[in-house]
N, CA, C and O atoms as a CHARMM CRD file, in Angstrom:
* protein
*
  320
    1    1 MET  N      0.85100  -1.17800   0.00000 PROA 1      0.00000
    2    1 MET  CA     0.00000   0.00000   0.00000 PROA 1      0.00000
    3    1 MET  C      0.89200   1.23400   0.00000 PROA 1      0.00000
    4    1 MET  O      1.96400   1.24900   0.60400 PROA 1      0.00000
    5    2 SER  N      0.42800   2.25300  -0.68400 PROA 2      0.00000
    6    2 SER  CA     1.25100   3.44600  -0.79500 PROA 2      0.00000
    7    2 SER  C      1.06900   4.36200   0.40800 PROA 2      0.00000
    8    2 SER  O      0.10000   4.25100   1.15900 PROA 2      0.00000
    9    3 ASP  N      2.02300   5.26400   0.56800 PROA 3      0.00000
   10    3 ASP  CA     1.97800   6.25400   1.64200 PROA 3      0.00000
   11    3 ASP  C      0.87000   7.25800   1.34200 PROA 3      0.00000
   12    3 ASP  O      0.85400   7.82800   0.25100 PROA 3      0.00000
   13    4 PRO  N     -0.06900   7.49700   2.28500 PROA 4      0.00000
   14    4 PRO  CA    -1.16400   8.41500   2.02000 PROA 4      0.00000
   15    4 PRO  C     -0.71100   9.84500   1.74600 PROA 4      0.00000
   16    4 PRO  O     -1.48300  10.63100   1.19800 PROA 4      0.00000
   17    5 GLN  N      0.52100  10.20500   2.11100 PROA 5      0.00000
   18    5 GLN  CA     1.03700  11.54400   1.87100 PROA 5      0.00000
   19    5 GLN  C      1.46100  11.73800   0.42400 PROA 5      0.00000
   20    5 GLN  O      1.60500  12.87100  -0.03500 PROA 5      0.00000
   21    6 GLU  N      1.66700  10.61700  -0.31200 PROA 6      0.00000
   22    6 GLU  CA     2.05000  10.72800  -1.71300 PROA 6      0.00000
   23    6 GLU  C      0.85600  11.22100  -2.51300 PROA 6      0.00000
   24    6 GLU  O     -0.28600  10.87500  -2.21200 PROA 6      0.00000
   25    7 SER  N      1.12100  12.03000  -3.53400 PROA 7      0.00000
   26    7 SER  CA     0.01800  12.49100  -4.36800 PROA 7      0.00000
   27    7 SER  C     -0.27300  11.43600  -5.43500 PROA 7      0.00000
   28    7 SER  O      0.63300  10.94600  -6.10800 PROA 7      0.00000
   29    8 SER  N     -1.52600  11.10500  -5.56900 PROA 8      0.00000
   30    8 SER  CA    -1.95700  10.18100  -6.61200 PROA 8      0.00000
   31    8 SER  C     -3.41000  10.50300  -6.92900 PROA 8      0.00000
   32    8 SER  O     -4.10600  11.15000  -6.14800 PROA 8      0.00000
   33    9 ASP  N     -3.84800  10.04100  -8.08200 PROA 9      0.00000
   34    9 ASP  CA    -5.22900  10.33200  -8.44200 PROA 9      0.00000
   35    9 ASP  C     -6.16000   9.34400  -7.73500 PROA 9      0.00000
   36    9 ASP  O     -5.72100   8.27700  -7.30700 PROA 9      0.00000
   37   10 PRO  N     -7.42900   9.69100  -7.61300 PROA 10     0.00000
   38   10 PRO  CA    -8.37400   8.84400  -6.87700 PROA 10     0.00000
   39   10 PRO  C     -8.51100   7.43900  -7.44600 PROA 10     0.00000
   40   10 PRO  O     -8.67000   6.48400  -6.68600 PROA 10     0.00000
   41   11 SER  N     -8.45100   7.29100  -8.76800 PROA 11     0.00000
   42   11 SER  CA    -8.61500   5.95500  -9.33800 PROA 11     0.00000
   43   11 SER  C     -7.45200   5.04000  -8.96400 PROA 11     0.00000
   44   11 SER  O     -7.64800   3.83800  -8.78200 PROA 11     0.00000
   45   12 THR  N     -6.25300   5.59000  -8.84900 PROA 12     0.00000
   46   12 THR  CA    -5.10300   4.79400  -8.41500 PROA 12     0.00000
   47   12 THR  C     -5.29700   4.34500  -6.97500 PROA 12     0.00000
   48   12 THR  O     -5.08700   3.17600  -6.65300 PROA 12     0.00000
   49   13 PHE  N     -5.69400   5.26300  -6.11200 PROA 13     0.00000
   50   13 PHE  CA    -5.96300   4.92900  -4.70900 PROA 13     0.00000
   51   13 PHE  C     -7.01800   3.84400  -4.60700 PROA 13     0.00000
   52   13 PHE  O     -6.83300   2.86900  -3.87800 PROA 13     0.00000
   53   14 LEU  N     -8.12300   3.99500  -5.32500 PROA 14     0.00000
   54   14 LEU  CA    -9.20800   3.02400  -5.23500 PROA 14     0.00000
   55   14 LEU  C     -8.80400   1.65900  -5.77200 PROA 14     0.00000
   56   14 LEU  O     -9.19900   0.63600  -5.21300 PROA 14     0.00000
   57   15 SER  N     -8.02900   1.62600  -6.83900 PROA 15     0.00000
   58   15 SER  CA    -7.59600   0.33200  -7.37200 PROA 15     0.00000
   59   15 SER  C     -6.66000  -0.39000  -6.41100 PROA 15     0.00000
   60   15 SER  O     -6.57800  -1.61800  -6.43100 PROA 15     0.00000
   61   16 GLU  N     -5.95100   0.36500  -5.56800 PROA 16     0.00000
   62   16 GLU  CA    -5.03800  -0.24000  -4.58800 PROA 16     0.00000
   63   16 GLU  C     -5.77700  -0.81800  -3.38300 PROA 16     0.00000
   64   16 GLU  O     -5.22400  -1.65300  -2.66700 PROA 16     0.00000
   65   17 ILE  N     -7.01400  -0.38800  -3.14800 PROA 17     0.00000
   66   17 ILE  CA    -7.72900  -0.86800  -1.95600 PROA 17     0.00000
   67   17 ILE  C     -8.89600  -1.80000  -2.30000 PROA 17     0.00000
   68   17 ILE  O     -9.80600  -1.97000  -1.48900 PROA 17     0.00000
   69   18 ILE  N     -8.87700  -2.40100  -3.48900 PROA 18     0.00000
   70   18 ILE  CA    -9.89400  -3.39100  -3.84100 PROA 18     0.00000
   71   18 ILE  C     -9.87800  -4.48500  -2.77100 PROA 18     0.00000
   72   18 ILE  O     -8.81600  -5.00100  -2.42200 PROA 18     0.00000
   73   19 GLY  N    -11.05200  -4.83300  -2.25800 PROA 19     0.00000
   74   19 GLY  CA   -11.17200  -5.85400  -1.22200 PROA 19     0.00000
   75   19 GLY  C    -11.16200  -5.28800   0.18800 PROA 19     0.00000
   76   19 GLY  O    -11.45300  -6.01000   1.14200 PROA 19     0.00000
   77   20 ALA  N    -10.83200  -4.01000   0.33900 PROA 20     0.00000
   78   20 ALA  CA   -10.76100  -3.37800   1.66500 PROA 20     0.00000
   79   20 ALA  C    -12.13200  -2.81500   2.05500 PROA 20     0.00000
   80   20 ALA  O    -12.95200  -2.51600   1.18700 PROA 20     0.00000
   81   21 PRO  N    -12.37700  -2.67300   3.35600 PROA 21     0.00000
   82   21 PRO  CA   -13.62400  -2.04400   3.79600 PROA 21     0.00000
   83   21 PRO  C    -13.58600  -0.53700   3.55200 PROA 21     0.00000
   84   21 PRO  O    -12.59800   0.12900   3.86300 PROA 21     0.00000
   85   22 ILE  N    -14.68500  -0.00400   2.98600 PROA 22     0.00000
   86   22 ILE  CA   -14.76300   1.42800   2.70600 PROA 22     0.00000
   87   22 ILE  C    -16.12800   1.97000   3.12000 PROA 22     0.00000
   88   22 ILE  O    -17.07200   1.21500   3.35300 PROA 22     0.00000
   89   23 THR  N    -16.20800   3.28600   3.20400 PROA 23     0.00000
   90   23 THR  CA   -17.46800   4.00100   3.40200 PROA 23     0.00000
   91   23 THR  C    -17.67400   4.90200   2.19500 PROA 23     0.00000
   92   23 THR  O    -16.76800   5.62400   1.77900 PROA 23     0.00000
   93   24 VAL  N    -18.87900   4.84800   1.64100 PROA 24     0.00000
   94   24 VAL  CA   -19.24500   5.70600   0.52000 PROA 24     0.00000
   95   24 VAL  C    -20.41500   6.56700   0.98500 PROA 24     0.00000
   96   24 VAL  O    -21.44800   6.03900   1.39400 PROA 24     0.00000
   97   25 LYS  N    -20.26300   7.87300   0.92500 PROA 25     0.00000
   98   25 LYS  CA   -21.35900   8.78700   1.27400 PROA 25     0.00000
   99   25 LYS  C    -21.89300   9.39700  -0.00400 PROA 25     0.00000
  100   25 LYS  O    -21.13700   9.90100  -0.83500 PROA 25     0.00000
  101   26 LEU  N    -23.20700   9.34400  -0.15100 PROA 26     0.00000
  102   26 LEU  CA   -23.85500   9.88400  -1.33700 PROA 26     0.00000
  103   26 LEU  C    -24.24300  11.33900  -1.13000 PROA 26     0.00000
  104   26 LEU  O    -24.29200  11.82300   0.00100 PROA 26     0.00000
  105   27 ASN  N    -24.51600  12.02400  -2.21200 PROA 27     0.00000
  106   27 ASN  CA   -24.95600  13.41800  -2.15100 PROA 27     0.00000
  107   27 ASN  C    -26.22600  13.56600  -1.32000 PROA 27     0.00000
  108   27 ASN  O    -26.47200  14.62800  -0.74800 PROA 27     0.00000
  109   28 SER  N    -27.02900  12.51700  -1.24900 PROA 28     0.00000
  110   28 SER  CA   -28.28300  12.53700  -0.49000 PROA 28     0.00000
  111   28 SER  C    -28.06400  12.39100   1.01100 PROA 28     0.00000
  112   28 SER  O    -28.99500  12.58200   1.79300 PROA 28     0.00000
  113   29 GLY  N    -26.83500  12.05300   1.42400 PROA 29     0.00000
  114   29 GLY  CA   -26.53500  11.86200   2.83400 PROA 29     0.00000
  115   29 GLY  C    -26.53000  10.40400   3.26200 PROA 29     0.00000
  116   29 GLY  O    -26.07100  10.08600   4.36000 PROA 29     0.00000
  117   30 VAL  N    -27.03600   9.50700   2.41000 PROA 30     0.00000
  118   30 VAL  CA   -27.04000   8.07700   2.71200 PROA 30     0.00000
  119   30 VAL  C    -25.60900   7.56000   2.64600 PROA 30     0.00000
  120   30 VAL  O    -24.84100   7.96100   1.77200 PROA 30     0.00000
  121   31 GLU  N    -25.24500   6.66100   3.57800 PROA 31     0.00000
  122   31 GLU  CA   -23.91000   6.06600   3.58900 PROA 31     0.00000
  123   31 GLU  C    -24.00000   4.56300   3.37800 PROA 31     0.00000
  124   31 GLU  O    -24.93600   3.90700   3.83500 PROA 31     0.00000
  125   32 TYR  N    -23.01200   4.03800   2.68200 PROA 32     0.00000
  126   32 TYR  CA   -22.88100   2.59700   2.47800 PROA 32     0.00000
  127   32 TYR  C    -21.51000   2.18800   2.97500 PROA 32     0.00000
  128   32 TYR  O    -20.50700   2.83200   2.66800 PROA 32     0.00000
  129   33 LYS  N    -21.47600   1.11100   3.74500 PROA 33     0.00000
  130   33 LYS  CA   -20.21300   0.55000   4.22000 PROA 33     0.00000
  131   33 LYS  C    -20.14100  -0.88000   3.72700 PROA 33     0.00000
  132   33 LYS  O    -21.07800  -1.65800   3.90500 PROA 33     0.00000
  133   34 GLY  N    -19.01700  -1.22300   3.10400 PROA 34     0.00000
  134   34 GLY  CA   -18.84700  -2.56800   2.57700 PROA 34     0.00000
  135   34 GLY  C    -17.44600  -2.75500   2.04600 PROA 34     0.00000
  136   34 GLY  O    -16.58700  -1.88400   2.18700 PROA 34     0.00000
  137   35 GLU  N    -17.22400  -3.91700   1.42500 PROA 35     0.00000
  138   35 GLU  CA   -15.92900  -4.22300   0.82800 PROA 35     0.00000
  139   35 GLU  C    -15.93200  -3.76900  -0.62300 PROA 35     0.00000
  140   35 GLU  O    -16.83200  -4.11500  -1.38800 PROA 35     0.00000
  141   36 LEU  N    -14.92000  -2.99100  -0.99800 PROA 36     0.00000
  142   36 LEU  CA   -14.80900  -2.51000  -2.36800 PROA 36     0.00000
  143   36 LEU  C    -14.52600  -3.69000  -3.29500 PROA 36     0.00000
  144   36 LEU  O    -13.51000  -4.37300  -3.17000 PROA 36     0.00000
  145   37 SER  N    -15.44500  -3.90900  -4.21900 PROA 37     0.00000
  146   37 SER  CA   -15.30700  -5.01100  -5.15900 PROA 37     0.00000
  147   37 SER  C    -14.67000  -4.55600  -6.46800 PROA 37     0.00000
  148   37 SER  O    -13.78100  -5.21900  -7.00300 PROA 37     0.00000
  149   38 SER  N    -15.13700  -3.41200  -6.97500 PROA 38     0.00000
  150   38 SER  CA   -14.54500  -2.86500  -8.20300 PROA 38     0.00000
  151   38 SER  C    -14.91500  -1.40100  -8.35600 PROA 38     0.00000
  152   38 SER  O    -15.85500  -0.90700  -7.73300 PROA 38     0.00000
  153   39 VAL  N    -14.15600  -0.72600  -9.19500 PROA 39     0.00000
  154   39 VAL  CA   -14.39800   0.68100  -9.51200 PROA 39     0.00000
  155   39 VAL  C    -13.97000   0.89100 -10.95800 PROA 39     0.00000
  156   39 VAL  O    -13.01000   0.27500 -11.42100 PROA 39     0.00000
  157   40 ASP  N    -14.68200   1.76300 -11.67100 PROA 40     0.00000
  158   40 ASP  CA   -14.31300   2.00900 -13.06100 PROA 40     0.00000
  159   40 ASP  C    -13.89900   3.46600 -13.26400 PROA 40     0.00000
  160   40 ASP  O    -13.83000   4.23500 -12.30600 PROA 40     0.00000
  161   41 GLY  N    -13.62900   3.83500 -14.49100 PROA 41     0.00000
  162   41 GLY  CA   -13.14600   5.17400 -14.81300 PROA 41     0.00000
  163   41 GLY  C    -14.14400   6.28300 -14.52700 PROA 41     0.00000
  164   41 GLY  O    -13.76000   7.44800 -14.42400 PROA 41     0.00000
  165   42 TYR  N    -15.42600   5.93600 -14.39600 PROA 42     0.00000
  166   42 TYR  CA   -16.45700   6.91600 -14.07000 PROA 42     0.00000
  167   42 TYR  C    -16.72000   6.97400 -12.57000 PROA 42     0.00000
  168   42 TYR  O    -17.65100   7.64500 -12.12500 PROA 42     0.00000
  169   43 MET  N    -15.89500   6.26500 -11.78700 PROA 43     0.00000
  170   43 MET  CA   -16.01900   6.17200 -10.33200 PROA 43     0.00000
  171   43 MET  C    -17.29300   5.43800  -9.91600 PROA 43     0.00000
  172   43 MET  O    -17.76100   5.59900  -8.78900 PROA 43     0.00000
  173   44 ASN  N    -17.86400   4.62400 -10.82900 PROA 44     0.00000
  174   44 ASN  CA   -18.93200   3.72500 -10.43100 PROA 44     0.00000
  175   44 ASN  C    -18.31500   2.69600  -9.50700 PROA 44     0.00000
  176   44 ASN  O    -17.20800   2.22100  -9.75700 PROA 44     0.00000
  177   45 ILE  N    -19.02000   2.34700  -8.44200 PROA 45     0.00000
  178   45 ILE  CA   -18.45500   1.51500  -7.38900 PROA 45     0.00000
  179   45 ILE  C    -19.31900   0.28700  -7.16200 PROA 45     0.00000
  180   45 ILE  O    -20.54300   0.38900  -7.08900 PROA 45     0.00000
  181   46 ALA  N    -18.68600  -0.86900  -7.05100 PROA 46     0.00000
  182   46 ALA  CA   -19.37700  -2.09400  -6.66300 PROA 46     0.00000
  183   46 ALA  C    -18.88100  -2.48600  -5.27700 PROA 46     0.00000
  184   46 ALA  O    -17.67500  -2.55700  -5.03800 PROA 46     0.00000
  185   47 LEU  N    -19.81800  -2.74100  -4.36200 PROA 47     0.00000
  186   47 LEU  CA   -19.50000  -3.14400  -2.99500 PROA 47     0.00000
  187   47 LEU  C    -20.09600  -4.51900  -2.70700 PROA 47     0.00000
  188   47 LEU  O    -21.11500  -4.90000  -3.28300 PROA 47     0.00000
  189   48 GLU  N    -19.44600  -5.25600  -1.80900 PROA 48     0.00000
  190   48 GLU  CA   -19.95900  -6.52100  -1.31000 PROA 48     0.00000
  191   48 GLU  C    -20.17100  -6.40100   0.19300 PROA 48     0.00000
  192   48 GLU  O    -19.55700  -5.55600   0.84500 PROA 48     0.00000
  193   49 LYS  N    -21.04500  -7.24900   0.74400 PROA 49     0.00000
  194   49 LYS  CA   -21.32000  -7.27700   2.19500 PROA 49     0.00000
  195   49 LYS  C    -21.63400  -5.86100   2.68600 PROA 49     0.00000
  196   49 LYS  O    -20.98600  -5.35900   3.60400 PROA 49     0.00000
  197   50 THR  N    -22.61600  -5.23400   2.07700 PROA 50     0.00000
  198   50 THR  CA   -22.88200  -3.81500   2.26600 PROA 50     0.00000
  199   50 THR  C    -23.97100  -3.54200   3.29300 PROA 50     0.00000
  200   50 THR  O    -24.97600  -4.24900   3.35800 PROA 50     0.00000
  201   51 ILE  N    -23.75300  -2.50800   4.09000 PROA 51     0.00000
  202   51 ILE  CA   -24.74300  -2.02700   5.05400 PROA 51     0.00000
  203   51 ILE  C    -25.08100  -0.58800   4.68200 PROA 51     0.00000
  204   51 ILE  O    -24.19300   0.23500   4.46400 PROA 51     0.00000
  205   52 GLU  N    -26.38500  -0.29700   4.61400 PROA 52     0.00000
  206   52 GLU  CA   -26.86700   1.04200   4.28100 PROA 52     0.00000
  207   52 GLU  C    -27.25100   1.77700   5.56000 PROA 52     0.00000
  208   52 GLU  O    -27.97800   1.24200   6.39600 PROA 52     0.00000
  209   53 TYR  N    -26.75800   3.00500   5.70800 PROA 53     0.00000
  210   53 TYR  CA   -27.06400   3.84700   6.87100 PROA 53     0.00000
  211   53 TYR  C    -27.80600   5.09200   6.41500 PROA 53     0.00000
  212   53 TYR  O    -27.36400   5.78900   5.50200 PROA 53     0.00000
  213   54 VAL  N    -28.92200   5.36400   7.04700 PROA 54     0.00000
  214   54 VAL  CA   -29.68700   6.58100   6.78100 PROA 54     0.00000
  215   54 VAL  C    -29.83200   7.30400   8.10800 PROA 54     0.00000
  216   54 VAL  O    -30.38200   6.75200   9.06100 PROA 54     0.00000
  217   55 GLY  N    -29.34300   8.53100   8.17800 PROA 55     0.00000
  218   55 GLY  CA   -29.39300   9.28900   9.42400 PROA 55     0.00000
  219   55 GLY  C    -28.59900   8.62000  10.55000 PROA 55     0.00000
  220   55 GLY  O    -28.94200   8.75100  11.72500 PROA 55     0.00000
  221   56 GLY  N    -27.54000   7.90800  10.17800 PROA 56     0.00000
  222   56 GLY  CA   -26.69300   7.24200  11.16900 PROA 56     0.00000
  223   56 GLY  C    -27.23600   5.91800  11.67400 PROA 56     0.00000
  224   56 GLY  O    -26.58300   5.25400  12.47800 PROA 56     0.00000
  225   57 GLN  N    -28.42100   5.51800  11.21800 PROA 57     0.00000
  226   57 GLN  CA   -29.04900   4.26300  11.64400 PROA 57     0.00000
  227   57 GLN  C    -29.02200   3.24800  10.50200 PROA 57     0.00000
  228   57 GLN  O    -29.18100   3.60400   9.33500 PROA 57     0.00000
  229   58 VAL  N    -28.81800   1.97100  10.86100 PROA 58     0.00000
  230   58 VAL  CA   -28.82500   0.91500   9.85000 PROA 58     0.00000
  231   58 VAL  C    -30.21900   0.82700   9.23800 PROA 58     0.00000
  232   58 VAL  O    -31.21400   0.69900   9.95100 PROA 58     0.00000
  233   59 ARG  N    -30.27800   0.89800   7.91400 PROA 59     0.00000
  234   59 ARG  CA   -31.55900   0.80900   7.20500 PROA 59     0.00000
  235   59 ARG  C    -31.71600  -0.56400   6.56100 PROA 59     0.00000
  236   59 ARG  O    -32.76400  -1.19600   6.68600 PROA 59     0.00000
  237   60 ASN  N    -30.65500  -1.03400   5.85900 PROA 60     0.00000
  238   60 ASN  CA   -30.70900  -2.31600   5.16100 PROA 60     0.00000
  239   60 ASN  C    -29.32900  -2.94700   5.10700 PROA 60     0.00000
  240   60 ASN  O    -28.30700  -2.28800   5.29700 PROA 60     0.00000
  241   61 ARG  N    -29.33500  -4.24600   4.84000 PROA 61     0.00000
  242   61 ARG  CA   -28.09900  -4.99700   4.58500 PROA 61     0.00000
  243   61 ARG  C    -28.25700  -5.65600   3.22100 PROA 61     0.00000
  244   61 ARG  O    -29.28700  -6.25900   2.92100 PROA 61     0.00000
  245   62 TYR  N    -27.21400  -5.52900   2.39900 PROA 62     0.00000
  246   62 TYR  CA   -27.25300  -6.05800   1.04500 PROA 62     0.00000
  247   62 TYR  C    -26.03500  -6.94600   0.80900 PROA 62     0.00000
  248   62 TYR  O    -24.99100  -6.77000   1.43700 PROA 62     0.00000
  249   63 GLY  N    -26.18500  -7.88800  -0.09500 PROA 63     0.00000
  250   63 GLY  CA   -25.04300  -8.69200  -0.50900 PROA 63     0.00000
  251   63 GLY  C    -24.13400  -7.86900  -1.40200 PROA 63     0.00000
  252   63 GLY  O    -22.95900  -7.66500  -1.09600 PROA 63     0.00000
  253   64 ASP  N    -24.69400  -7.39700  -2.51600 PROA 64     0.00000
  254   64 ASP  CA   -23.93900  -6.60700  -3.48800 PROA 64     0.00000
  255   64 ASP  C    -24.67400  -5.30000  -3.77200 PROA 64     0.00000
  256   64 ASP  O    -25.90300  -5.26200  -3.81700 PROA 64     0.00000
  257   65 VAL  N    -23.90100  -4.23100  -3.96500 PROA 65     0.00000
  258   65 VAL  CA   -24.46100  -2.92200  -4.26700 PROA 65     0.00000
  259   65 VAL  C    -23.63400  -2.29600  -5.38300 PROA 65     0.00000
  260   65 VAL  O    -22.40600  -2.39200  -5.38500 PROA 65     0.00000
  261   66 PHE  N    -24.31500  -1.65400  -6.33300 PROA 66     0.00000
  262   66 PHE  CA   -23.64500  -0.89000  -7.37600 PROA 66     0.00000
  263   66 PHE  C    -24.05700   0.56600  -7.20800 PROA 66     0.00000
  264   66 PHE  O    -25.24700   0.88000  -7.18600 PROA 66     0.00000
  265   67 ILE  N    -23.07800   1.45300  -7.09100 PROA 67     0.00000
  266   67 ILE  CA   -23.34600   2.87400  -6.88400 PROA 67     0.00000
  267   67 ILE  C    -22.80500   3.65500  -8.07700 PROA 67     0.00000
  268   67 ILE  O    -21.62900   3.55400  -8.42700 PROA 67     0.00000
  269   68 ARG  N    -23.67700   4.42200  -8.68200 PROA 68     0.00000
  270   68 ARG  CA   -23.26900   5.23800  -9.82500 PROA 68     0.00000
  271   68 ARG  C    -22.39600   6.39400  -9.34500 PROA 68     0.00000
  272   68 ARG  O    -22.73200   7.07400  -8.37600 PROA 68     0.00000
  273   69 GLY  N    -21.28800   6.60600 -10.02100 PROA 69     0.00000
  274   69 GLY  CA   -20.26900   7.56200  -9.59400 PROA 69     0.00000
  275   69 GLY  C    -20.74600   8.98800  -9.40200 PROA 69     0.00000
  276   69 GLY  O    -20.23000   9.68900  -8.53200 PROA 69     0.00000
  277   70 ASN  N    -21.72300   9.44300 -10.19200 PROA 70     0.00000
  278   70 ASN  CA   -22.14100  10.83600 -10.06700 PROA 70     0.00000
  279   70 ASN  C    -22.96500  11.09700  -8.80800 PROA 70     0.00000
  280   70 ASN  O    -23.27100  12.25000  -8.50500 PROA 70     0.00000
  281   71 ASN  N    -23.32900  10.04600  -8.07100 PROA 71     0.00000
  282   71 ASN  CA   -24.06000  10.20300  -6.81400 PROA 71     0.00000
  283   71 ASN  C    -23.14200  10.27300  -5.59600 PROA 71     0.00000
  284   71 ASN  O    -23.61000  10.52000  -4.48400 PROA 71     0.00000
  285   72 VAL  N    -21.84600  10.06000  -5.79400 PROA 72     0.00000
  286   72 VAL  CA   -20.90400   9.92600  -4.67700 PROA 72     0.00000
  287   72 VAL  C    -20.37700  11.28500  -4.22700 PROA 72     0.00000
  288   72 VAL  O    -19.87800  12.07100  -5.03200 PROA 72     0.00000
  289   73 LEU  N    -20.49700  11.54500  -2.92100 PROA 73     0.00000
  290   73 LEU  CA   -19.92200  12.75000  -2.31600 PROA 73     0.00000
  291   73 LEU  C    -18.47700  12.47500  -1.92900 PROA 73     0.00000
  292   73 LEU  O    -17.58700  13.26500  -2.24300 PROA 73     0.00000
  293   74 TYR  N    -18.23700  11.34100  -1.23700 PROA 74     0.00000
  294   74 TYR  CA   -16.86600  10.94200  -0.92000 PROA 74     0.00000
  295   74 TYR  C    -16.76400   9.44900  -0.68300 PROA 74     0.00000
  296   74 TYR  O    -17.76000   8.76500  -0.44800 PROA 74     0.00000
  297   75 ILE  N    -15.53000   8.95900  -0.75200 PROA 75     0.00000
  298   75 ILE  CA   -15.19500   7.56200  -0.47400 PROA 75     0.00000
  299   75 ILE  C    -14.04100   7.58100   0.50200 PROA 75     0.00000
  300   75 ILE  O    -13.06200   8.29700   0.29500 PROA 75     0.00000
  301   76 SER  N    -14.14600   6.79800   1.56700 PROA 76     0.00000
  302   76 SER  CA   -13.03100   6.71500   2.51400 PROA 76     0.00000
  303   76 SER  C    -12.76000   5.26900   2.88100 PROA 76     0.00000
  304   76 SER  O    -13.67300   4.44700   2.96700 PROA 76     0.00000
  305   77 GLN  N    -11.48400   4.97700   3.09500 PROA 77     0.00000
  306   77 GLN  CA   -11.09900   3.64000   3.52200 PROA 77     0.00000
  307   77 GLN  C    -11.30400   3.54500   5.02100 PROA 77     0.00000
  308   77 GLN  O    -10.87900   4.42400   5.77100 PROA 77     0.00000
  309   78 ASP  N    -11.96300   2.46300   5.46200 PROA 78     0.00000
  310   78 ASP  CA   -12.20500   2.23900   6.87800 PROA 78     0.00000
  311   78 ASP  C    -10.98300   1.56700   7.51800 PROA 78     0.00000
  312   78 ASP  O    -10.18800   0.90500   6.85200 PROA 78     0.00000
  313   79 ALA  N    -10.86800   1.76600   8.83700 PROA 79     0.00000
  314   79 ALA  CA    -9.79600   1.07900   9.57100 PROA 79     0.00000
  315   79 ALA  C    -10.03800  -0.41800   9.52000 PROA 79     0.00000
  316   79 ALA  O    -11.17800  -0.87700   9.59100 PROA 79     0.00000
  317   80 VAL  N     -8.98200  -1.15700   9.40000 PROA 80     0.00000
  318   80 VAL  CA    -9.10500  -2.62300   9.28200 PROA 80     0.00000
  319   80 VAL  C     -9.23000  -3.27200  10.62200 PROA 80     0.00000
  320   80 VAL  O     -9.34200  -4.49500  10.70800 PROA 80     0.00000
């Protein structure tokens, strides 16, 4: 894994953390936490073992989730 202080583009960072737990926050405020399965050039994201949070409360649990990139506010890697 690279040093977080190094400058790199987001797609490089995301490709390095495939399989890691992440949090994705949408523009609507909804958050998804799961394992990053894949990401493409449009920042579309596929997650596995996903939990949906609305207002900080668990709303649903999903096996697989696909999130369209234009809905994403931010993506962060969770502590392992």
